[in-house]
C-alpha positions as CSV (number, residue, x, y, z in Angstrom):
1,M,79.6,7.7,13.3
2,K,78.2,4.9,11.3
3,K,75.9,5.5,8.4
4,L,72.8,3.3,8.0
5,P,72.1,1.9,4.6
6,V,69.0,3.4,2.9
7,T,66.6,1.1,1.2
8,S,63.7,2.0,-1.2
9,C,60.2,0.8,-0.8
10,Q,59.1,1.9,-4.3
11,L,58.1,-0.6,-6.9
12,P,59.9,-0.6,-10.1
13,V,58.3,1.7,-12.6
14,Q,57.0,-1.1,-14.8
15,K,55.1,-2.8,-11.9
16,A,53.6,0.5,-10.8
17,L,52.3,1.2,-14.3
18,C,50.7,-2.3,-14.5
19,L,49.1,-1.8,-11.1
20,R,47.6,1.6,-12.2
21,V,46.2,0.1,-15.4
22,F,44.7,-2.8,-13.4
23,V,43.1,-0.5,-10.8
24,S,41.7,1.7,-13.6
25,L,40.2,-1.3,-15.4
26,C,38.6,-2.5,-12.1
27,Y,36.9,0.9,-11.7
28,A,35.7,0.9,-15.3
29,L,34.2,-2.6,-14.8
30,I,32.4,-1.6,-11.6
31,F,31.0,1.5,-13.3
32,V,29.7,-0.6,-16.2
33,L,28.1,-3.2,-13.8
34,F,26.3,-0.5,-11.7
35,S,25.2,1.5,-14.7
36,A,23.4,-1.7,-16.0
37,C,21.3,-1.7,-12.8
38,V,19.6,1.7,-13.6
39,P,16.4,1.4,-15.6
40,A,16.2,3.4,-18.8
41,K,12.8,4.9,-17.7
42,V,10.5,4.9,-14.7
43,P,8.4,1.7,-14.7
44,D,4.7,2.3,-15.3
45,N,3.7,0.7,-12.0
46,L,5.6,3.4,-10.1
47,D,3.7,6.2,-11.8
48,D,0.3,4.9,-10.4
49,T,1.4,4.2,-6.9
50,P,0.8,7.5,-5.1
51,G,-2.8,8.0,-4.0
52,P,-4.6,9.5,-1.1
53,P,-3.2,8.4,2.2
54,V,-5.1,6.0,4.6
55,V,-4.4,5.2,8.2
56,V,-5.5,1.9,9.6
57,T,-5.2,1.4,13.3
58,D,-6.4,-1.4,15.6
59,R,-10.1,-0.4,15.3
60,V,-10.2,2.8,13.1
61,Y,-9.9,3.3,9.3
62,E,-9.2,6.9,8.1
63,S,-9.0,8.0,4.5
64,S,-8.6,11.5,3.1
65,Q,-12.4,11.9,3.1
66,F,-14.0,9.7,5.8
67,S,-13.2,7.6,8.9
68,A,-15.0,4.6,10.4
69,R,-14.6,2.3,13.4
70,Y,-14.6,-1.3,12.4
71,P,-15.1,-4.4,14.5
72,Q,-12.2,-6.0,16.3
73,G,-10.8,-9.0,14.4
74,W,-12.1,-7.9,11.0
75,R,-9.6,-7.5,8.1
76,V,-9.3,-4.2,6.2
77,V,-9.0,-4.1,2.4
78,T,-8.3,-0.7,0.9
79,S,-9.1,0.6,-2.6
80,E,-6.7,1.1,-5.4
81,A,-4.7,4.3,-5.4
82,R,-6.3,5.7,-8.6
83,T,-9.9,5.1,-7.4
84,P,-12.0,7.2,-5.0
85,P,-11.6,6.2,-1.4
86,A,-13.3,2.9,-0.5
87,V,-12.7,0.2,2.0
88,I,-14.0,-3.4,2.6
89,F,-14.1,-4.8,6.1
90,V,-14.0,-8.6,6.0
91,A,-15.4,-10.6,8.9
92,P,-13.4,-13.4,10.5
93,D,-15.5,-15.9,8.6
94,E,-13.9,-14.5,5.4
95,V,-17.4,-14.4,3.8
96,S,-19.3,-11.5,5.4
97,T,-18.3,-8.0,4.3
98,I,-19.1,-4.4,5.0
99,R,-18.1,-2.0,2.1
100,L,-17.8,1.8,2.4
101,M,-17.3,3.8,-0.8
102,V,-17.5,7.5,-1.7
103,G,-20.2,8.3,-4.2
104,P,-23.3,6.6,-5.4
105,L,-23.4,2.9,-6.2
106,D,-22.2,2.3,-9.7
107,D,-22.5,-0.9,-11.7
108,I,-21.7,-3.4,-9.0
109,N,-22.7,-7.0,-9.1
110,L,-24.8,-7.7,-5.9
111,S,-26.5,-10.9,-7.2
112,E,-24.6,-13.5,-5.0
113,P,-27.2,-16.2,-4.4
114,D,-25.6,-17.4,-1.1
115,L,-25.5,-13.9,0.5
116,Q,-28.1,-11.5,1.7
117,T,-27.3,-7.9,0.9
118,E,-28.3,-4.5,2.2
119,V,-27.3,-1.3,0.5
120,R,-27.7,2.1,2.1
121,G,-26.9,5.6,1.0
122,L,-25.3,8.0,3.5
123,T,-24.7,11.7,3.4
124,L,-22.1,13.0,5.8
125,P,-22.1,16.6,7.2
126,G,-20.4,18.6,4.5
127,G,-22.3,16.9,1.7
128,L,-20.1,13.8,1.1
129,D,-22.3,11.1,-0.4
130,M,-21.4,7.5,0.4
131,T,-22.7,4.0,-0.2
132,V,-22.5,1.3,2.5
133,I,-23.1,-2.3,1.7
134,L,-23.5,-5.3,4.1
135,S,-23.2,-8.8,2.5
136,A,-23.5,-11.9,4.7
137,P,-24.9,-15.4,4.7
138,P,-28.6,-15.6,5.8
139,D,-27.7,-17.6,8.9
140,Q,-25.4,-14.9,10.2
141,W,-27.5,-11.9,9.1
142,D,-29.2,-11.3,12.5
143,A,-25.8,-11.3,14.3
144,L,-24.2,-8.9,11.8
145,L,-26.9,-6.4,11.4
146,P,-26.2,-4.6,14.8
147,I,-22.5,-4.6,13.9
148,F,-23.4,-3.0,10.5
149,E,-25.6,-0.3,12.3
150,H,-22.7,0.4,14.8
151,L,-20.3,0.9,12.0
152,L,-22.7,3.1,10.1
153,A,-23.1,5.3,13.2
154,S,-19.3,5.7,13.4
155,V,-18.7,6.9,9.9
156,A,-17.6,10.6,9.9
157,G,-16.2,13.1,7.5
158,V,-12.5,14.1,7.8
């Protein structure tokens, strides 16, 4: 019976030690690089982000306090997270708007010389007071007034 020669696949001790030191230094470098990516504190803009949820579908806007059906093709601009719920519906002409806001009309500048404006107060069932504002150029006023009335009729409390 013939014996087969046995060979070793182990690295010499000195090479294995260098490899371990090299791998340890790589781990330390990766840790330092990733720890530099973590901010020291939460940025201020992330503290203000949460607000009442809103749902905007193809024709319906719904906030935490009211909903309304808006005209097809109009753009929806929501209020800031830290303010009471409000929405601006912008007509395709990018000039005419219908604004809905919770509460009475506060110091808002309505003196735009090129636009005609109508302001209405609205109280929903449940006692929610709202302000609704239509602003449009005089040559489009007659066409937008029925749209405004239809939107007013669709406003409901949530």
